Structures are given as structure tokens and as C-alpha cells.
C-alpha positions as MATLAB code, in Angstrom:
seq = 'XXXXXXXXXXXXXXXXXXXXXXXXXXXXXXXXXXXXXXXXXXXXXXXXXXXXXXXXX';
ca = [
     -23.770    6.699  -85.471;
     -23.996    6.926  -89.212;
     -23.112    3.596  -90.807;
     -23.946    4.613  -94.378;
     -21.618    4.678  -97.379;
     -20.069    7.948  -96.199;
     -19.323    6.751  -92.650;
     -15.620    7.420  -93.273;
     -16.416   11.133  -93.111;
     -17.344   10.771  -89.438;
     -13.802    9.605  -88.673;
     -12.391   13.031  -89.449;
     -11.719   14.952  -86.204;
     -14.546   17.336  -85.358;
     -14.468   20.671  -83.563;
     -16.872   21.372  -80.698;
     -17.400   24.227  -78.274;
     -18.239   23.569  -74.626;
     -18.735   25.685  -71.533;
     -17.007   24.535  -68.340;
     -16.904   25.969  -64.837;
     -14.043   28.392  -64.213;
     -12.401   25.949  -61.783;
     -12.360   23.245  -64.477;
     -10.850   25.693  -66.950;
      -8.114   26.652  -64.467;
      -7.329   22.999  -63.720;
      -7.052   22.217  -67.425;
      -4.962   25.326  -68.039;
      -2.522   24.555  -65.216;
      -2.189   20.922  -66.272;
      -1.676   21.837  -69.935;
       1.202   24.136  -68.980;
       2.714   21.484  -66.690;
       2.501   18.856  -69.445;
       3.665   21.179  -72.230;
       0.584   20.658  -74.388;
      -2.156   22.911  -75.659;
      -5.317   23.391  -73.657;
      -7.345   22.055  -76.587;
      -5.187   18.941  -76.903;
      -5.415   18.209  -73.185;
      -9.191   18.752  -73.102;
      -9.665   16.351  -76.026;
      -7.404   13.769  -74.339;
      -9.207   14.023  -70.979;
     -12.616   13.759  -72.652;
     -11.536   10.748  -74.715;
     -10.074    8.972  -71.665;
     -13.222    9.638  -69.648;
     -15.394    8.132  -72.367;
     -13.140    5.070  -72.634;
     -13.314    4.512  -68.885;
     -17.105    4.855  -68.792;
     -17.433    2.323  -71.626;
     -15.236   -0.161  -69.726;
     -17.556   -0.064  -66.741;
];
């Protein structure tokens, strides 16, 4: 990670594009509807939680 004088810039949310299997897309889509949130918001949340769990061991 960049730790230079402009490291604050890296804290701004970033947009990425990923390709997932159709079954993963459908699961995310169904869950996003059930939870009343956007597909993008749910995908970001699931990804963030997965990274947190992997860092915890």
C-alpha cells in the first residue's frame, strides 16, 4: 500500500469490475432483493467481510 504523503487519496472508495460465475451472481441478486440493498452494495459488503475474516485467521 502507498504510505506516501498522498496516502489519504487511497482511502477514497474505488470502483472495480469483476467477473463471477452465473450462480454467484444469482445468489447475490436474490440476497440483495431479500435484504433491500443494491447488488453493488451487497457485493462490496460480502467482499469486505470475507477479507476481514481471512485476516483474522
